[in-house]
N, C-alpha and C positions, 0 to 999 in steps of 0.2 A: 462670550468666546469660554472655550472651558479650560479648568483648569488642570486637566490633564494633559502632560506633555508629551509625547511622543519621540522617539528615536528608532532611526533607521540601523539596522543592526549590517556587520557586513557581508550575512547571509541573505542581507533584503527581507529580514523579518522585523518588525516593529515590537518594539517593546513599550510598557505604561509606566510613567515615572511614579512610584509609590504604589505601584499595583502588587501587590501580595501575591497573585497568582501567577504572573511572570517573573522569571528569572533573568539576570544580566547573562549574558555572554561568557563572564570571567567565570561568574559562579558556578554554571552549568556542570553536573560532574560529565567527565572522559568517557567516553563511549566509544569500543571499535565500530569504526565502516560499515555501513550495511553489504552484505555480499552480491556485487552485480549480478550474478548468474547465480541460482541456486547450486549445492554442490553435486548433485545428481547430474548437470551438464555441465561440468568442468570438464569429465571423462566418462561419457556416455559408454554402455555395452557397445563391444567390437565385436562386429561380425567380420571383418575383414584388415590385415594388415595395411591395406590402400587407403583405409579412412583412420588411420593414427593421427592425433593431434600432433603438428610441432612445438611444443612449448619447450621451454628453455631445459624442463628436466630430461625429457627425450631425447635432445641435439646431446646434452652432455651426458647421457645413458648410451648414446651409439658412439659416441668418442671414448667412452671406456671401454666400451666394448671393441673398437676396432672395425674397419671395413667391411662390409659384406665381401666375402669372397666366395661365399658356396655355389654351385648350379644343381639343376634338378639332376646330372651325369653325374657327379661327386657324391651326391647325396643320396643317391642309387646305390654305388661303387660301395659305400661304408656302411649302407644297413643292410645290405646283399652279404658282404662279408663278415660282419656280427652275424646275420641268421645261420648262414651256412656253418662257420665256422663252428658255433655252437652245436648246430644239428645234426654234422658228420661225427660226432662225438660217439654218439647213443641212438642216433636214429635207425639205421641199417638193421640191429639187432631186436631194438621195439618193432621196426616194420614187419622184420621176421614170425616175433610171435604172435601178431596179431593175424599174420595171413596179409593181404596184398588188396585186399577187398575193403576188410575192416581200418586196415593199415591207410588206405586213401581217402576213406569219409574221414579217420581224425586226423591228417594233414592236412585236408581242406578244411576241415572246421576250425583246428587251430591256427591256421592262416588266415582265415575269413575274422577270426577274435582277435589276433596280434594285429591286423591291420585295423579292425575297429577301437582299440583301445591305442595307436599311435594316433590316428586322426584324435582322440578326445582329449588328450594329454596335448598335442599339439593347440586344440580350438583352448582349454585350459589355458595356457600359456600367454595365449594370443590377449585373453581378456586381463591375464595380470600385467601383462606390458612388457614390452622387449628392450631388451637381451629377458630373461624367465630364468629359471631352472627350478628344479622338482620341489628346492624349501621354498620358494618364493609362492610356489603353486599351492604349496600344502598352507602356509601361513593366510593367505587368502581364503584355501576352503575353512579352517579351522584355527580363529586366531586365539592367541595364549594360551592354546594346549602345545606339548611336548610332543605331536605329530611330525615337524619338521625332522627333528632333532634323530626322534625313530627310520624316516624316512633316508636320512642323510646315512645313518649306519645299515641301512638293509644294501642303500646301494653300493657302500664300500664293502661290505661281505659277500655280497654278489660278484663285485666287477675282480674282487680277491680268485673268487671261486674260481671264475671263467679265467683269468690268468694262469691261475694251477692247473687249470684242465689244458690249457695249451701248452702248458712245458711238461705235460705228462705224455701230451701229443709227440712232442720233439723228441722226449726219453724213449717213446716205444718204436716211433719210425727210424730215426737216423742211423740208429745203430745197426738197424737191418736195409738201410740203402746204402751205408758203405761198407757192408761186409758180403763176403761173398761165401757158398756151401765148402766148407772140408769135405775132404774124402774121404774121411773117417770119423765116427763117431769118439768125442771126446773123453775117456775112460781112465786113463792115469792120473794119480794125485799129480805130478809133474805136467802134465799136457792141462790139467783144469788150474795150476797153480801159473802156468803161461798166459793161460785165456784170460784171466781176471786180473795177475798183477802186473806181468812184464810187457814193457813197450818191443812188439817185434814187429820188422818191417811187413809190410803188404805182400813185399816179394814170395815170401815164406807160408802167407796165410794157408795156399792151398795144400800146404803140408800138414793140415791140422791144426795151426796155430793160429793166435789171434792178438791183436792188441787192444788197446784200452779205446778204440775206435769203437768197440764192441761194448763200452761199459756206458749206459743211459746218464750216471753222474757228471760223466764230461760234457754229454752234448748237454744238455739241461744249465750246467754252468756257463756253457757255452752261449748259449741261447739268452740269457740274462742280459750280457752289454750290449748286444745286438737290439733289444725290445724294450729294455731303458730307456733310449732318447726317441723314440716313439709314444710312449704314455707319458713324457712328459713335454709335447708339444700343446702348445695356448690352443691353438686350432683344431678342431676336427677336421676342417677341409683338409687340411696340411697331410692328413690319412691317404688319400683318393691314389698316390701313384702307390702306395703299399698296400691299397685293396684292391686295387687292379692287378698287381704281381701274384696276389695269395686266390685270386679269383680266376689267373689266367693258369694256375698250379692243379686248381680244382678243375679247370676243363678239360685238360688233359685225364686226371683221372677218371671223368664223366666220359669223355671219348674211350678211354680204355676199358671201361667197363661195358659201356654200349658194344665194342667189337667182343668182346667176351662173350655176352649172353647172346649177341647175332649169330656168332660160329657154329661149329658141331661140338656136341657131346664128347668132352675131350676124357681119356681114360690113362690109366696108368702105363708108365711107359721104365723097366727098369734101367735102361739105358739113362734116362734123364734123372732117375733119382734113387741111385742104387744105396742109398743110404738111410732115409730117413722113414719112419713111421709114423709121422705125426698124425694124426686125425686131422689137421687142418691144411695138410696137403695139398695141392690140387692132383699130386699123380701119386696115387696110392700106393704100396710096394705088391701088395696080393694081385693087381691088375683087375679086381672085381667091381669096386666103386667105383662111378662115375663122381665127375667134378664137381655137379652139381647135387642141392640135394632136393627134398620133397619141395613143390610148392602145393599152396593151399590156400583158397579164399577167404577163410575163415579158420580161428580157434575157438578155443574155449574163450567164454566173456571173460570170466576171472584174471585170462591173461592178458586180454583187452583193456581192461579196468589197471592192471598193474602198472601199465605200461604208458597210462595217460600224462603222467607227469612228465614223463621222456616227450612224448611230442609236445608239451605244453613247455620245456625248458628248449626245444630247439628254433624255436619263436624269439628268442631273445634278444631285443633290441632295444628295449622299453628306454633304456639307462643312457640311451647317446641320439634321442629321437630331439628331447628340447635343444640341444645345442647343436643339434644337425640344422633346426631350423633356425635358430638364432641367425647362422652365417649364410642363410639361403638370401641369395640376391633378389628383389623385387620380388618379396613375399606376399604370397597369397594362399588361402587354402587349398585353391586348385593346384598350385604348383605343388604345396606339400603332399595332397594328394595325390599326386601325378608321382613323384617319389615313393610313397609308401606302397600305391598298388603296385609299379614297378618293381619293385625289391621282392616285395611278397608273392608274384609272380615267377620271378627269375628264383627265387628260393624253391618253392613247390617244384617249379620245373627241372631244379637241377636234382630233388631229392628222389633216391630210387624208387621206383612202382612198385617192384617186388621181387624178395628176397626167400629163399628157399630156409628151410630148417637149419642147416648150419651155416648159416651167417655170421660172423666173428664181431665181437661188440664195437668195433666203429669200422668206418670203411675205410680208413688208413689200414686197418691187420690186413692178413694176408685172409680173403678166403675161396671157401669152394663152390660157395652158390648163389651168387647174382646170376638173377634171370633177366633183369630186363630194367630198364629206365625210361626215362620221361627222356 
């Protein structure tokens, strides 16, 4: 009989009493349990949101993000409104400076690159995990760097600049929309004081006076409390009705431009405009100049290069793509691609095809020279 007594441990292994090469279960050092799956298999690279693992962390993240309420239609509305809203500020003058042929090429090229950027941002947010943000994408790309803070600052500055430009549009447009042309030029100091300082009823405005409704500061101040609730919404999908209203207004502008460009070349009529000698007026007082300027297919290469940043800025919407795709119902790369392609197509289709050399700085300004539109 062997003198080595063998004992069975709880895990089924045997230990030999008195053997120095074996340790009892109590004397073994505590070790972490081995992983069942390698780390790479827990969260594999994702190519579609439909294959996302339903782990507890994902469920909690979905609860924090709320229910997905976005659709392809609302995504198209919000993206298109962002693109066209930024593009209408400076694109007409840039188009006029480049010529209709060069402007069309730059427009299509910037639209394609913008769509590619939106697709890449959506795919990167896919890999990080939903709900994602620009910060989480930056941290995954360069962990431990200061890049996320720089991106947050860049997005804040960009959004501040876009919001400021929209207020500038309100300040430039609303005084013209709420006023009528006076019958005479404001010349005396008393008339100038009344025009800029005194509250004058609209009924006597045709006599040469005007009230504070022509003060852009009033309209900018009035626009802030209207826009503040919209920018404070938690979900970008809630802006779909505001985007629909804005696109409806832009559709009216498009119809007006197409109707003007399709009509006969108008000339001056002293009966319609006996008081103004503005170079931007469609009816110049001398009766010699037409309402439309010269149209050229291309201008100098230097002018085209100078206007490239305006074309690039005209497709700005990248700051919204992550939030929009986070809220998309039944998310997949195909649905995201559909929203991106439709938005870019509508934006390019709305953009003016040809503007002559006397086009104003933005589409909302009075212009003598629109020649056509998609």
